[in-house]
N, C-alpha and C positions, 0 to 999 in steps of 0.2 A: 587439440581444445586445451584451451589457454586454463592455467588453476583456476584463474577469475571466471573465466566462465563454468567450469566447472562446479562450482560455488552459486553460480547464480542457479545453474539447471539445479543443483539440489535442492536450494532456498524453494526453486516454482514448485519444485515435486511435495515437498512441506504445505506449499499454500495450496497446491490440487487435493491432497490428503482431507487439508481442513472443511473444502469448499466441499467435498464428499462427504464428509461426516453433517451434511445439513441434513433434518428430519424428512421423515417423508411426508410429514402432514404439511411440510411449508417449503417443500422443494417445490411445488407447483406452483407453487406464489411469490415464491423470492428467487431473484437470480442467486446462482449458488456461486458466490464469489467468495472464495479465499485469501486471506491476508495473515502476513506474518513480518513481525518486524525484530530486527537484528542487532544487538552493539557492533562495535568496533572491531571486536574479535571475533564475531559470526555466532555468538552466543544468543539462541529464541530468551527475545522477554515476551511478548505475548503472539498471541494466535487469535483469531477470528474468522467471523463466516456472515453473510449479511443475517441481519435479525430484524428488519422492517415489518414482516408481515408478524412473528412471534411476538414482537413486542410492541405492535401498532406503532410505532416511531419511525418516521422520515429520515433522519438522523441517522439511522442504527446500521451505515452500511460498514462491509467487513475491514476497509482500509480505518473508518474514525472509531472502531470499537478496538482495533488491533493498538492504533495510538494513543488511545487514553488508557489501556491496560499496560501500555511497556510506559508510558510515563508514570503511571500508579507503581509499576513496579522499582523503575528508579528514583521516585520521589521527587520528581521534577518535572516542569512540562515539557521542557530543552530534550530534544533527543540528538541532541547533535552528533555526528558519527556514525547514526544509525541509519539501517538499510530499510526500507519500507517494499515487501516484495507481495505484490497481488496478483493474483490470475485474470481480472480485466483492468484495460487501461482505467484508472481514475477517474471520477466526475469532478466536475471543477470543485463540488464542496471537498472531497477530497483529497484533490490536487492542493488547494487552499489550505486545509489541516496540515500535509503532507510541509509545504514551505513555512506556514505558521509553527509548526513544531521543530522546524530547522531539521530536519533530516538532510544526509548525506545523500542520498541517492533513490530513486524509488525505481523501483524493476517489475515490469508486466508481462504476462504473458500474451494476451489476446489485444491486438486494437480495439478500440468501441468506437464507431463514428459518431456514435451521439454523445461522448464523453469529452472526446478531446482534450485528454490531459495534457499534452507536451503544449498545444497553444495557448492552453491557460498557464503554464509553469512560462512560457517564452514573455506571455503580459506579463507575469512576476517580475520574469527575469529582466526586462527594462525598468519597472520600478524599481530593482535591487539595484541596477545600474547605476541610478541615479542617487540611490543611497548607501551606496558601499558598502551590501550584505553579500551573505553567499546565497547561492541557489543549489537546488538539491540535480546530481546528476541527474539523468531518465535513461533508462534501459528497458529497450521494448524486444518485443517476440522471444521471449527468452522460452523455450521450449516449441519451434512452432512445428505443425504437425507437418 
């Protein structure tokens, strides 16, 4: 196992722990997704879980909440060099948020055929190629069972 793969697995285990911390009263209502944002040195900036039901907020996906908290931690919205690690493939909104935040990579555990993050990022990639901006690297199926 490469050190890079080992790092991704370590980060995914942290995201799974965040997902597992979902309170029992909302666990049956919210999909238990965990997300972690790490800086370029692998230091955790933020972690979050889905809170749509708890907060009655349709945008309170784990990824968005983690990206917001990481931006607050850094004092800027640009998260260049950062990695977003999430237990479930990001939806189009979250993939767009990762792209807008300029994260360097997105690492996810399980594919979600309803979400299709990779095709959303590919769509953004076409835009990026045309506008000479960077795209996040996508790593999938980390810790497959």
